[in-house]
All heavy atoms as TSV, in Angstrom:
chain	resi	resn	atom	element	x	y	z
A	1	MET	N	N	80.784	105.690	88.237
A	1	MET	CA	C	82.132	106.030	88.622
A	1	MET	C	C	82.105	106.583	90.048
A	1	MET	O	O	81.164	107.235	90.449
A	1	MET	CB	C	82.727	107.058	87.672
A	1	MET	CG	C	82.775	106.576	86.247
A	1	MET	SD	S	84.191	107.090	85.267
A	1	MET	CE	C	85.555	106.391	86.057
A	2	LYS	N	N	83.180	106.321	90.759
A	2	LYS	CA	C	83.314	106.779	92.141
A	2	LYS	C	C	84.568	107.630	92.269
A	2	LYS	O	O	85.582	107.378	91.617
A	2	LYS	CB	C	83.430	105.592	93.106
A	2	LYS	CG	C	82.252	104.664	93.096
A	2	LYS	CD	C	81.083	105.288	93.803
A	2	LYS	CE	C	79.953	104.266	93.867
A	2	LYS	NZ	N	78.794	104.787	94.515
A	3	GLU	N	N	84.495	108.607	93.168
A	3	GLU	CA	C	85.649	109.466	93.426
A	3	GLU	C	C	86.664	108.710	94.272
A	3	GLU	O	O	86.348	108.199	95.332
A	3	GLU	CB	C	85.200	110.726	94.163
A	3	GLU	CG	C	86.328	111.673	94.440
A	3	GLU	CD	C	85.862	112.920	95.157
A	3	GLU	OE1	O	84.862	113.527	94.730
A	3	GLU	OE2	O	86.498	113.274	96.156
A	4	LEU	N	N	87.883	108.664	93.784
A	4	LEU	CA	C	88.957	107.997	94.508
A	4	LEU	C	C	89.742	109.000	95.345
A	4	LEU	O	O	90.051	108.758	96.502
A	4	LEU	CB	C	89.883	107.284	93.528
A	4	LEU	CG	C	91.087	106.571	94.105
A	4	LEU	CD1	C	90.638	105.442	95.029
A	4	LEU	CD2	C	91.956	106.024	92.999
A	5	ILE	N	N	90.076	110.131	94.751
A	5	ILE	CA	C	90.879	111.129	95.452
A	5	ILE	C	C	90.528	112.517	94.920
A	5	ILE	O	O	90.165	112.670	93.758
A	5	ILE	CB	C	92.385	110.829	95.303
A	5	ILE	CG1	C	93.200	111.658	96.281
A	5	ILE	CG2	C	92.853	110.994	93.898
A	5	ILE	CD1	C	94.623	111.178	96.438
A	6	ARG	N	N	90.657	113.519	95.796
A	6	ARG	CA	C	90.432	114.924	95.445
A	6	ARG	C	C	91.594	115.723	96.035
A	6	ARG	O	O	91.841	115.653	97.234
A	6	ARG	CB	C	89.111	115.380	96.050
A	6	ARG	CG	C	88.748	116.809	95.759
A	6	ARG	CD	C	87.486	117.195	96.492
A	6	ARG	NE	N	86.379	116.334	96.107
A	6	ARG	CZ	C	85.174	116.769	95.757
A	6	ARG	NH1	N	84.913	118.053	95.774
A	6	ARG	NH2	N	84.232	115.925	95.425
A	7	THR	N	N	92.289	116.455	95.180
A	7	THR	CA	C	93.468	117.183	95.649
A	7	THR	C	C	93.779	118.376	94.753
A	7	THR	O	O	93.373	118.408	93.594
A	7	THR	CB	C	94.693	116.257	95.716
A	7	THR	OG1	O	95.797	116.979	96.249
A	7	THR	CG2	C	95.063	115.695	94.370
A	8	ASN	N	N	94.520	119.321	95.308
A	8	ASN	CA	C	95.051	120.450	94.540
A	8	ASN	C	C	96.483	120.190	94.084
A	8	ASN	O	O	97.058	121.002	93.375
A	8	ASN	CB	C	95.056	121.724	95.394
A	8	ASN	CG	C	93.663	122.205	95.702
A	8	ASN	OD1	O	92.692	121.760	95.121
A	8	ASN	ND2	N	93.559	123.109	96.643
A	9	ASP	N	N	97.071	119.090	94.504
A	9	ASP	CA	C	98.479	118.786	94.239
A	9	ASP	C	C	98.638	118.069	92.894
A	9	ASP	O	O	98.287	116.889	92.766
A	9	ASP	CB	C	99.012	117.906	95.371
A	9	ASP	CG	C	100.490	117.620	95.259
A	9	ASP	OD1	O	101.101	117.946	94.219
A	9	ASP	OD2	O	101.043	117.061	96.224
A	10	PRO	N	N	99.186	118.757	91.876
A	10	PRO	CA	C	99.323	118.125	90.566
A	10	PRO	C	C	100.306	116.946	90.561
A	10	PRO	O	O	100.153	116.017	89.760
A	10	PRO	CB	C	99.816	119.256	89.655
A	10	PRO	CG	C	100.361	120.286	90.571
A	10	PRO	CD	C	99.659	120.132	91.883
A	11	THR	N	N	101.282	116.961	91.448
A	11	THR	CA	C	102.212	115.824	91.489
A	11	THR	C	C	101.530	114.589	92.065
A	11	THR	O	O	101.815	113.473	91.624
A	11	THR	CB	C	103.471	116.152	92.306
A	11	THR	OG1	O	103.103	116.538	93.628
A	11	THR	CG2	C	104.264	117.273	91.661
A	12	LEU	N	N	100.635	114.781	93.020
A	12	LEU	CA	C	99.891	113.652	93.573
A	12	LEU	C	C	98.956	113.063	92.526
A	12	LEU	O	O	98.827	111.842	92.421
A	12	LEU	CB	C	99.107	114.078	94.818
A	12	LEU	CG	C	98.330	112.969	95.523
A	12	LEU	CD1	C	99.257	111.844	95.974
A	12	LEU	CD2	C	97.555	113.533	96.697
A	13	ILE	N	N	98.338	113.913	91.726
A	13	ILE	CA	C	97.470	113.447	90.642
A	13	ILE	C	C	98.273	112.561	89.682
A	13	ILE	O	O	97.837	111.477	89.301
A	13	ILE	CB	C	96.846	114.634	89.887
A	13	ILE	CG1	C	95.903	115.427	90.786
A	13	ILE	CG2	C	96.154	114.186	88.610
A	13	ILE	CD1	C	94.567	114.813	91.023
A	14	ALA	N	N	99.453	113.017	89.301
A	14	ALA	CA	C	100.296	112.250	88.377
A	14	ALA	C	C	100.745	110.936	89.002
A	14	ALA	O	O	100.745	109.881	88.337
A	14	ALA	CB	C	101.503	113.078	87.961
A	15	TYR	N	N	101.116	110.972	90.276
A	15	TYR	CA	C	101.572	109.766	90.975
A	15	TYR	C	C	100.451	108.737	91.089
A	15	TYR	O	O	100.639	107.552	90.791
A	15	TYR	CB	C	102.107	110.151	92.351
A	15	TYR	CG	C	102.679	109.013	93.157
A	15	TYR	CD1	C	103.627	108.156	92.622
A	15	TYR	CD2	C	102.275	108.800	94.466
A	15	TYR	CE1	C	104.160	107.114	93.363
A	15	TYR	CE2	C	102.797	107.761	95.216
A	15	TYR	CZ	C	103.738	106.925	94.659
A	15	TYR	OH	O	104.255	105.885	95.407
A	16	VAL	N	N	99.278	109.189	91.489
A	16	VAL	CA	C	98.127	108.285	91.618
A	16	VAL	C	C	97.780	107.685	90.255
A	16	VAL	O	O	97.526	106.482	90.145
A	16	VAL	CB	C	96.920	109.018	92.233
A	16	VAL	CG1	C	95.647	108.206	92.093
A	16	VAL	CG2	C	97.191	109.344	93.693
A	17	SER	N	N	97.800	108.494	89.228
A	17	SER	CA	C	97.502	107.994	87.883
A	17	SER	C	C	98.495	106.919	87.462
A	17	SER	O	O	98.112	105.890	86.902
A	17	SER	CB	C	97.528	109.141	86.870
A	17	SER	OG	O	96.549	110.088	87.169
A	18	ALA	N	N	99.771	107.139	87.748
A	18	ALA	CA	C	100.802	106.154	87.396
A	18	ALA	C	C	100.617	104.859	88.181
A	18	ALA	O	O	100.759	103.757	87.619
A	18	ALA	CB	C	102.185	106.735	87.649
A	19	LEU	N	N	100.293	104.964	89.464
A	19	LEU	CA	C	100.052	103.764	90.268
A	19	LEU	C	C	98.878	102.959	89.721
A	19	LEU	O	O	98.942	101.729	89.615
A	19	LEU	CB	C	99.775	104.135	91.729
A	19	LEU	CG	C	100.952	104.665	92.536
A	19	LEU	CD1	C	100.469	105.160	93.894
A	19	LEU	CD2	C	102.011	103.592	92.708
A	20	LEU	N	N	97.807	103.653	89.367
A	20	LEU	CA	C	96.627	102.966	88.840
A	20	LEU	C	C	96.916	102.330	87.490
A	20	LEU	O	O	96.492	101.199	87.225
A	20	LEU	CB	C	95.452	103.932	88.744
A	20	LEU	CG	C	94.936	104.481	90.073
A	20	LEU	CD1	C	93.845	105.513	89.834
A	20	LEU	CD2	C	94.435	103.370	90.980
A	21	GLN	N	N	97.648	103.026	86.640
A	21	GLN	CA	C	98.013	102.458	85.340
A	21	GLN	C	C	98.862	101.206	85.514
A	21	GLN	O	O	98.708	100.232	84.775
A	21	GLN	CB	C	98.768	103.476	84.497
A	21	GLN	CG	C	97.896	104.567	83.942
A	21	GLN	CD	C	98.690	105.614	83.180
A	21	GLN	OE1	O	99.932	105.601	83.160
A	21	GLN	NE2	N	97.989	106.547	82.570
A	22	GLY	N	N	99.750	101.225	86.495
A	22	GLY	CA	C	100.591	100.071	86.762
A	22	GLY	C	C	99.792	98.844	87.176
A	22	GLY	O	O	100.232	97.716	86.971
A	23	GLU	N	N	98.630	99.072	87.761
A	23	GLU	CA	C	97.753	97.971	88.166
A	23	GLU	C	C	96.639	97.722	87.144
A	23	GLU	O	O	95.711	96.964	87.401
A	23	GLU	CB	C	97.123	98.281	89.534
A	23	GLU	CG	C	98.130	98.370	90.651
A	23	GLU	CD	C	98.791	97.042	90.959
A	23	GLU	OE1	O	98.147	95.982	90.782
A	23	GLU	OE2	O	99.962	97.063	91.375
A	24	GLU	N	N	96.740	98.407	85.994
A	24	GLU	CA	C	95.759	98.297	84.906
A	24	GLU	C	C	94.347	98.661	85.366
A	24	GLU	O	O	93.363	98.019	84.993
A	24	GLU	CB	C	95.810	96.911	84.272
A	24	GLU	CG	C	97.150	96.616	83.638
A	24	GLU	CD	C	97.211	95.267	82.951
A	24	GLU	OE1	O	96.205	94.542	82.935
A	24	GLU	OE2	O	98.285	94.961	82.429
A	25	ILE	N	N	94.268	99.720	86.177
A	25	ILE	CA	C	92.983	100.256	86.622
A	25	ILE	C	C	92.754	101.551	85.849
A	25	ILE	O	O	93.556	102.476	85.932
A	25	ILE	CB	C	92.987	100.539	88.137
A	25	ILE	CG1	C	93.219	99.254	88.926
A	25	ILE	CG2	C	91.686	101.212	88.554
A	25	ILE	CD1	C	93.420	99.472	90.415
A	26	ASP	N	N	91.672	101.589	85.088
A	26	ASP	CA	C	91.349	102.795	84.335
A	26	ASP	C	C	90.863	103.884	85.272
A	26	ASP	O	O	90.119	103.617	86.219
A	26	ASP	CB	C	90.263	102.504	83.298
A	26	ASP	CG	C	90.750	101.592	82.190
A	26	ASP	OD1	O	91.929	101.692	81.823
A	26	ASP	OD2	O	89.937	100.790	81.691
A	27	CYS	N	N	91.291	105.107	85.013
A	27	CYS	CA	C	90.839	106.239	85.822
A	27	CYS	C	C	90.487	107.402	84.903
A	27	CYS	O	O	90.926	107.478	83.762
A	27	CYS	CB	C	91.887	106.645	86.846
A	27	CYS	SG	S	93.425	107.265	86.167
A	28	PHE	N	N	89.658	108.282	85.432
A	28	PHE	CA	C	89.204	109.445	84.687
A	28	PHE	C	C	89.467	110.684	85.528
A	28	PHE	O	O	89.111	110.725	86.701
A	28	PHE	CB	C	87.704	109.317	84.378
A	28	PHE	CG	C	87.159	110.452	83.580
A	28	PHE	CD1	C	87.415	110.540	82.222
A	28	PHE	CD2	C	86.398	111.428	84.181
A	28	PHE	CE1	C	86.919	111.595	81.479
A	28	PHE	CE2	C	85.895	112.489	83.448
A	28	PHE	CZ	C	86.153	112.570	82.089
A	29	HIS	N	N	90.092	111.680	84.926
A	29	HIS	CA	C	90.417	112.924	85.624
A	29	HIS	C	C	89.278	113.916	85.427
A	29	HIS	O	O	88.895	114.190	84.293
A	29	HIS	CB	C	91.708	113.527	85.077
A	29	HIS	CG	C	92.892	112.650	85.292
A	29	HIS	ND1	N	93.925	113.007	86.107
A	29	HIS	CD2	C	93.208	111.416	84.828
A	29	HIS	CE1	C	94.826	112.045	86.123
A	29	HIS	NE2	N	94.404	111.067	85.347
A	30	MET	N	N	88.782	114.446	86.519
A	30	MET	CA	C	87.714	115.442	86.442
A	30	MET	C	C	88.221	116.774	86.976
A	30	MET	O	O	89.133	116.817	87.800
A	30	MET	CB	C	86.499	114.976	87.237
A	30	MET	CG	C	85.871	113.733	86.622
A	30	MET	SD	S	84.304	113.305	87.312
A	30	MET	CE	C	83.289	114.638	86.735
A	31	ASP	N	N	87.612	117.838	86.494
A	31	ASP	CA	C	87.907	119.214	86.921
A	31	ASP	C	C	89.291	119.681	86.490
A	31	ASP	O	O	89.826	120.630	87.047
A	31	ASP	CB	C	87.759	119.372	88.443
A	31	ASP	CG	C	86.438	118.853	88.958
A	31	ASP	OD1	O	85.420	119.082	88.274
A	31	ASP	OD2	O	86.419	118.221	90.018
A	32	VAL	N	N	89.859	119.043	85.479
A	32	VAL	CA	C	91.207	119.397	85.015
A	32	VAL	C	C	91.229	120.797	84.418
A	32	VAL	O	O	92.173	121.554	84.630
A	32	VAL	CB	C	91.715	118.369	83.980
A	32	VAL	CG1	C	93.037	118.796	83.379
A	32	VAL	CG2	C	91.819	117.000	84.619
A	33	HIS	N	N	90.192	121.160	83.712
A	33	HIS	CA	C	90.178	122.446	83.018
A	33	HIS	C	C	89.495	123.550	83.818
A	33	HIS	O	O	89.213	124.615	83.288
A	33	HIS	CB	C	89.519	122.292	81.646
A	33	HIS	CG	C	90.241	121.306	80.783
A	33	HIS	ND1	N	91.489	121.559	80.250
A	33	HIS	CD2	C	89.917	120.052	80.410
A	33	HIS	CE1	C	91.889	120.507	79.562
A	33	HIS	NE2	N	90.960	119.581	79.647
A	34	MET	N	N	89.265	123.313	85.088
A	34	MET	CA	C	88.654	124.339	85.927
A	34	MET	C	C	89.598	125.514	86.158
A	34	MET	O	O	89.169	126.585	86.538
A	34	MET	CB	C	88.211	123.748	87.265
A	34	MET	CG	C	87.050	122.780	87.142
A	34	MET	SD	S	85.589	123.499	86.404
A	34	MET	CE	C	85.080	124.608	87.701
A	35	SER	N	N	90.894	125.325	85.911
A	35	SER	CA	C	91.842	126.425	86.105
A	35	SER	C	C	91.526	127.593	85.183
A	35	SER	O	O	91.861	128.736	85.493
A	35	SER	CB	C	93.271	125.946	85.878
A	35	SER	OG	O	93.444	125.514	84.544
A	36	VAL	N	N	90.871	127.331	84.073
A	36	VAL	CA	C	90.471	128.402	83.171
A	36	VAL	C	C	89.477	129.320	83.873
A	36	VAL	O	O	89.549	130.539	83.766
A	36	VAL	CB	C	89.852	127.825	81.882
A	36	VAL	CG1	C	89.251	128.915	81.021
A	36	VAL	CG2	C	90.883	127.030	81.110
A	37	LEU	N	N	88.575	128.731	84.640
A	37	LEU	CA	C	87.570	129.515	85.346
A	37	LEU	C	C	88.124	130.202	86.588
A	37	LEU	O	O	87.662	131.267	86.962
A	37	LEU	CB	C	86.389	128.616	85.747
A	37	LEU	CG	C	85.625	127.981	84.600
A	37	LEU	CD1	C	84.556	127.027	85.132
A	37	LEU	CD2	C	84.986	129.050	83.735
A	38	GLU	N	N	89.065	129.571	87.241
A	38	GLU	CA	C	89.582	130.109	88.501
A	38	GLU	C	C	90.793	131.021	88.307
A	38	GLU	O	O	91.274	131.613	89.258
A	38	GLU	CB	C	89.948	128.981	89.458
A	38	GLU	CG	C	91.153	128.192	88.985
A	38	GLU	CD	C	91.582	127.120	89.937
A	38	GLU	OE1	O	90.771	126.258	90.258
A	38	GLU	OE2	O	92.757	127.169	90.345
A	39	GLY	N	N	91.313	131.102	87.114
A	39	GLY	CA	C	92.458	131.966	86.851
A	39	GLY	C	C	93.792	131.316	87.134
A	39	GLY	O	O	94.777	131.995	87.395
A	40	SER	N	N	93.867	130.010	87.120
A	40	SER	CA	C	95.105	129.239	87.300
A	40	SER	C	C	95.771	129.439	88.654
A	40	SER	O	O	96.990	129.391	88.768
A	40	SER	CB	C	96.105	129.551	86.183
A	40	SER	OG	O	95.570	129.191	84.939
A	41	ILE	N	N	94.974	129.652	89.701
A	41	ILE	CA	C	95.573	129.833	91.028
A	41	ILE	C	C	95.520	128.560	91.861
A	41	ILE	O	O	96.047	128.517	92.954
A	41	ILE	CB	C	94.919	131.007	91.792
A	41	ILE	CG1	C	93.418	130.805	91.928
A	41	ILE	CG2	C	95.245	132.326	91.127
A	41	ILE	CD1	C	92.710	131.863	92.751
A	42	GLY	N	N	94.877	127.516	91.361
A	42	GLY	CA	C	94.920	126.212	92.015
A	42	GLY	C	C	94.051	126.038	93.247
A	42	GLY	O	O	94.381	125.230	94.097
A	43	VAL	N	N	92.956	126.786	93.348
A	43	VAL	CA	C	92.110	126.644	94.539
A	43	VAL	C	C	91.052	125.551	94.396
A	43	VAL	O	O	90.570	125.038	95.394
A	43	VAL	CB	C	91.413	127.970	94.933
A	43	VAL	CG1	C	92.421	128.988	95.404
A	43	VAL	CG2	C	90.581	128.512	93.804
A	44	LEU	N	N	90.703	125.213	93.176
A	44	LEU	CA	C	89.694	124.174	92.968
A	44	LEU	C	C	90.373	122.818	92.842
A	44	LEU	O	O	91.247	122.631	91.999
A	44	LEU	CB	C	88.870	124.460	91.714
A	44	LEU	CG	C	88.040	125.741	91.752
A	44	LEU	CD1	C	87.346	125.960	90.416
A	44	LEU	CD2	C	87.022	125.686	92.870
A	45	PRO	N	N	89.998	121.872	93.676
A	45	PRO	CA	C	90.639	120.558	93.619
A	45	PRO	C	C	90.248	119.774	92.373
A	45	PRO	O	O	89.177	119.965	91.812
A	45	PRO	CB	C	90.139	119.862	94.883
A	45	PRO	CG	C	88.865	120.541	95.225
A	45	PRO	CD	C	88.990	121.948	94.718
A	46	ARG	N	N	91.133	118.906	91.977
A	46	ARG	CA	C	90.875	117.987	90.865
A	46	ARG	C	C	90.549	116.623	91.451
A	46	ARG	O	O	91.000	116.284	92.535
A	46	ARG	CB	C	92.094	117.901	89.967
A	46	ARG	CG	C	92.391	119.218	89.325
A	46	ARG	CD	C	93.636	119.161	88.503
A	46	ARG	NE	N	93.910	120.484	87.960
A	46	ARG	CZ	C	95.017	120.809	87.370
A	46	ARG	NH1	N	95.984	119.935	87.249
A	46	ARG	NH2	N	95.185	122.025	86.901
A	47	ARG	N	N	89.788	115.852	90.709
A	47	ARG	CA	C	89.369	114.542	91.191
A	47	ARG	C	C	89.823	113.452	90.231
A	47	ARG	O	O	89.891	113.669	89.031
A	47	ARG	CB	C	87.845	114.476	91.307
A	47	ARG	CG	C	87.286	115.445	92.307
A	47	ARG	CD	C	85.784	115.415	92.322
A	47	ARG	NE	N	85.292	116.065	91.098
A	47	ARG	CZ	C	84.044	115.972	90.657
A	47	ARG	NH1	N	83.165	115.247	91.309
A	47	ARG	NH2	N	83.672	116.601	89.564
A	48	ILE	N	N	90.112	112.294	90.802
A	48	ILE	CA	C	90.352	111.094	90.007
A	48	ILE	C	C	89.212	110.134	90.312
A	48	ILE	O	O	88.935	109.827	91.478
A	48	ILE	CB	C	91.707	110.443	90.330
A	48	ILE	CG1	C	92.842	111.365	89.888
A	48	ILE	CG2	C	91.820	109.086	89.643
A	48	ILE	CD1	C	94.221	110.790	90.087
A	49	MET	N	N	88.553	109.690	89.258
A	49	MET	CA	C	87.416	108.790	89.370
A	49	MET	C	C	87.812	107.416	88.824
A	49	MET	O	O	88.620	107.320	87.903
A	49	MET	CB	C	86.237	109.329	88.555
A	49	MET	CG	C	85.906	110.789	88.803
A	49	MET	SD	S	85.254	111.109	90.425
A	49	MET	CE	C	83.589	110.524	90.226
A	50	VAL	N	N	87.228	106.374	89.419
A	50	VAL	CA	C	87.430	105.012	88.925
A	50	VAL	C	C	86.067	104.333	88.819
A	50	VAL	O	O	85.094	104.757	89.451
A	50	VAL	CB	C	88.359	104.175	89.839
A	50	VAL	CG1	C	89.761	104.748	89.841
A	50	VAL	CG2	C	87.819	104.075	91.237
A	51	ALA	N	N	86.011	103.269	88.055
A	51	ALA	CA	C	84.770	102.499	87.929
A	51	ALA	C	C	84.414	101.897	89.281
A	51	ALA	O	O	85.297	101.583	90.090
A	51	ALA	CB	C	84.933	101.404	86.884
A	52	ASP	N	N	83.121	101.743	89.522
A	52	ASP	CA	C	82.651	101.180	90.791
A	52	ASP	C	C	83.343	99.858	91.111
A	52	ASP	O	O	83.732	99.616	92.249
A	52	ASP	CB	C	81.142	100.950	90.744
A	52	ASP	CG	C	80.351	102.246	90.645
A	52	ASP	OD1	O	80.966	103.331	90.605
A	52	ASP	OD2	O	79.113	102.177	90.606
A	53	ARG	N	N	83.518	99.030	90.103
A	53	ARG	CA	C	84.094	97.693	90.318
A	53	ARG	C	C	85.574	97.748	90.705
A	53	ARG	O	O	86.111	96.809	91.279
A	53	ARG	CB	C	83.914	96.830	89.074
A	53	ARG	CG	C	84.730	97.311	87.896
A	53	ARG	CD	C	84.568	96.450	86.641
A	53	ARG	NE	N	85.341	96.970	85.557
A	53	ARG	CZ	C	84.940	97.937	84.730
A	53	ARG	NH1	N	83.750	98.474	84.880
A	53	ARG	NH2	N	85.722	98.353	83.764
A	54	ASP	N	N	86.257	98.873	90.385
A	54	ASP	CA	C	87.690	99.012	90.670
A	54	ASP	C	C	87.985	99.785	91.949
A	54	ASP	O	O	89.144	99.904	92.342
A	54	ASP	CB	C	88.387	99.726	89.508
A	54	ASP	CG	C	88.361	98.926	88.220
A	54	ASP	OD1	O	88.370	97.678	88.309
A	54	ASP	OD2	O	88.331	99.533	87.136
A	55	LEU	N	N	86.965	100.313	92.611
A	55	LEU	CA	C	87.174	101.203	93.747
A	55	LEU	C	C	87.933	100.529	94.886
A	55	LEU	O	O	88.887	101.095	95.412
A	55	LEU	CB	C	85.833	101.750	94.245
A	55	LEU	CG	C	85.913	102.767	95.372
A	55	LEU	CD1	C	86.703	103.999	94.949
A	55	LEU	CD2	C	84.520	103.146	95.838
A	56	PHE	N	N	87.538	99.330	95.281
A	56	PHE	CA	C	88.189	98.646	96.398
A	56	PHE	C	C	89.673	98.422	96.113
A	56	PHE	O	O	90.534	98.725	96.943
A	56	PHE	CB	C	87.487	97.314	96.685
A	56	PHE	CG	C	88.107	96.552	97.820
A	56	PHE	CD1	C	87.818	96.885	99.131
A	56	PHE	CD2	C	88.999	95.516	97.577
A	56	PHE	CE1	C	88.398	96.195	100.185
A	56	PHE	CE2	C	89.585	94.820	98.628
A	56	PHE	CZ	C	89.275	95.159	99.927
A	57	LEU	N	N	89.987	97.916	94.933
A	57	LEU	CA	C	91.387	97.649	94.567
A	57	LEU	C	C	92.175	98.951	94.454
A	57	LEU	O	O	93.323	99.033	94.911
A	57	LEU	CB	C	91.456	96.874	93.257
A	57	LEU	CG	C	92.863	96.526	92.752
A	57	LEU	CD1	C	93.625	95.702	93.778
A	57	LEU	CD2	C	92.774	95.787	91.430
A	58	ALA	N	N	91.583	99.978	93.870
A	58	ALA	CA	C	92.272	101.262	93.721
A	58	ALA	C	C	92.604	101.861	95.087
A	58	ALA	O	O	93.710	102.362	95.295
A	58	ALA	CB	C	91.421	102.221	92.906
A	59	ARG	N	N	91.664	101.796	96.026
A	59	ARG	CA	C	91.939	102.290	97.379
A	59	ARG	C	C	93.061	101.499	98.037
A	59	ARG	O	O	93.919	102.069	98.715
A	59	ARG	CB	C	90.681	102.209	98.240
A	59	ARG	CG	C	89.672	103.290	97.939
A	59	ARG	CD	C	88.452	103.138	98.806
A	59	ARG	NE	N	87.537	104.246	98.610
A	59	ARG	CZ	C	86.272	104.221	98.958
A	59	ARG	NH1	N	85.756	103.143	99.531
A	59	ARG	NH2	N	85.499	105.266	98.753
A	60	ALA	N	N	93.072	100.191	97.838
A	60	ALA	CA	C	94.118	99.348	98.417
A	60	ALA	C	C	95.483	99.709	97.840
A	60	ALA	O	O	96.482	99.782	98.574
A	60	ALA	CB	C	93.813	97.879	98.169
A	61	VAL	N	N	95.551	99.962	96.543
A	61	VAL	CA	C	96.810	100.341	95.897
A	61	VAL	C	C	97.337	101.644	96.490
A	61	VAL	O	O	98.524	101.764	96.806
A	61	VAL	CB	C	96.626	100.475	94.362
A	61	VAL	CG1	C	97.824	101.144	93.716
A	61	VAL	CG2	C	96.358	99.111	93.738
A	62	LEU	N	N	96.449	102.615	96.666
A	62	LEU	CA	C	96.887	103.896	97.219
A	62	LEU	C	C	97.332	103.756	98.665
A	62	LEU	O	O	98.360	104.304	99.056
A	62	LEU	CB	C	95.776	104.937	97.097
A	62	LEU	CG	C	95.363	105.330	95.684
A	62	LEU	CD1	C	94.422	106.515	95.719
A	62	LEU	CD2	C	96.547	105.614	94.800
A	63	ARG	N	N	96.575	103.028	99.465
A	63	ARG	CA	C	96.965	102.818	100.867
A	63	ARG	C	C	98.310	102.123	100.958
A	63	ARG	O	O	99.149	102.468	101.795
A	63	ARG	CB	C	95.902	102.003	101.604
A	63	ARG	CG	C	94.750	102.823	102.115
A	63	ARG	CD	C	93.896	102.036	103.087
A	63	ARG	NE	N	93.429	100.768	102.545
A	63	ARG	CZ	C	92.288	100.608	101.863
A	63	ARG	NH1	N	91.497	101.637	101.653
A	63	ARG	NH2	N	91.947	99.431	101.412
A	64	ASP	N	N	98.542	101.128	100.110
A	64	ASP	CA	C	99.815	100.401	100.109
A	64	ASP	C	C	100.997	101.304	99.764
A	64	ASP	O	O	102.137	100.984	100.084
A	64	ASP	CB	C	99.770	99.230	99.128
A	64	ASP	CG	C	98.883	98.096	99.606
A	64	ASP	OD1	O	98.464	98.116	100.791
A	64	ASP	OD2	O	98.580	97.199	98.797
A	65	ASN	N	N	100.718	102.409	99.104
A	65	ASN	CA	C	101.773	103.347	98.709
A	65	ASN	C	C	101.770	104.616	99.551
A	65	ASN	O	O	102.362	105.622	99.168
A	65	ASN	CB	C	101.629	103.686	97.224
A	65	ASN	CG	C	102.076	102.540	96.350
A	65	ASN	OD1	O	103.268	102.359	96.123
A	65	ASN	ND2	N	101.139	101.724	95.900
A	66	GLY	N	N	101.103	104.568	100.704
A	66	GLY	CA	C	101.153	105.663	101.649
A	66	GLY	C	C	100.296	106.868	101.328
A	66	GLY	O	O	100.554	107.955	101.839
A	67	ILE	N	N	99.288	106.685	100.507
A	67	ILE	CA	C	98.394	107.790	100.149
A	67	ILE	C	C	97.072	107.606	100.883
A	67	ILE	O	O	96.442	106.554	100.791
A	67	ILE	CB	C	98.146	107.840	98.625
A	67	ILE	CG1	C	99.486	108.030	97.904
A	67	ILE	CG2	C	97.169	108.947	98.267
A	67	ILE	CD1	C	99.401	107.865	96.408
A	68	GLU	N	N	96.672	108.640	101.616
A	68	GLU	CA	C	95.425	108.563	102.366
A	68	GLU	C	C	94.239	108.655	101.430
A	68	GLU	O	O	94.213	109.485	100.517
A	68	GLU	CB	C	95.341	109.711	103.378
A	68	GLU	CG	C	96.323	109.599	104.505
A	68	GLU	CD	C	96.124	110.692	105.532
A	68	GLU	OE1	O	94.967	111.128	105.732
A	68	GLU	OE2	O	97.126	111.106	106.107
A	69	VAL	N	N	93.265	107.777	101.646
A	69	VAL	CA	C	92.031	107.809	100.866
A	69	VAL	C	C	90.845	107.810	101.819
A	69	VAL	O	O	90.907	107.223	102.885
A	69	VAL	CB	C	91.925	106.610	99.890
A	69	VAL	CG1	C	92.967	106.711	98.802
A	69	VAL	CG2	C	92.050	105.295	100.616
A	70	SER	N	N	89.793	108.483	101.402
A	70	SER	CA	C	88.588	108.470	102.222
A	70	SER	C	C	87.822	107.181	101.952
A	70	SER	O	O	87.836	106.661	100.837
A	70	SER	CB	C	87.713	109.679	101.893
A	70	SER	OG	O	87.259	109.609	100.568
A	71	GLU	N	N	87.191	106.672	102.963
A	71	GLU	CA	C	86.456	105.428	102.842
A	71	GLU	C	C	84.972	105.654	102.593
A	71	GLU	O	O	84.201	104.724	102.548
A	71	GLU	CB	C	86.636	104.565	104.094
A	71	GLU	CG	C	88.073	104.097	104.295
A	71	GLU	CD	C	88.578	103.224	103.155
A	71	GLU	OE1	O	87.804	102.429	102.606
A	71	GLU	OE2	O	89.765	103.360	102.813
A	72	GLY	N	N	84.577	106.910	102.485
A	72	GLY	CA	C	83.171	107.222	102.252
A	72	GLY	C	C	82.709	106.743	100.891
A	72	GLY	O	O	83.446	106.736	99.925
A	73	ASP	N	N	81.433	106.315	100.834
A	73	ASP	CA	C	80.783	105.893	99.595
A	73	ASP	C	C	81.329	104.620	99.105
A	73	ASP	O	O	81.988	104.150	98.418
A	73	ASP	CB	C	80.838	107.018	98.561
A	73	ASP	CG	C	79.732	106.878	97.553
A	73	ASP	OD1	O	78.593	107.157	97.886
A	73	ASP	OD2	O	80.038	106.471	96.426
């Protein structure tokens, strides 16, 4: 799995997830429950991961919808 996006913005997480679902790209949310450790203040970013084979298409979907993605890895 590869990291597609890392953010503290819960609305961006939901939007990205919906875009990926619309393109039938499976994604996995990581660090969702870290708020328990941090005290729910939102300082630890959450990540959306996709399968290696879906990374190129997932990045293209996000770019097409105005979401910046890193090209690393």
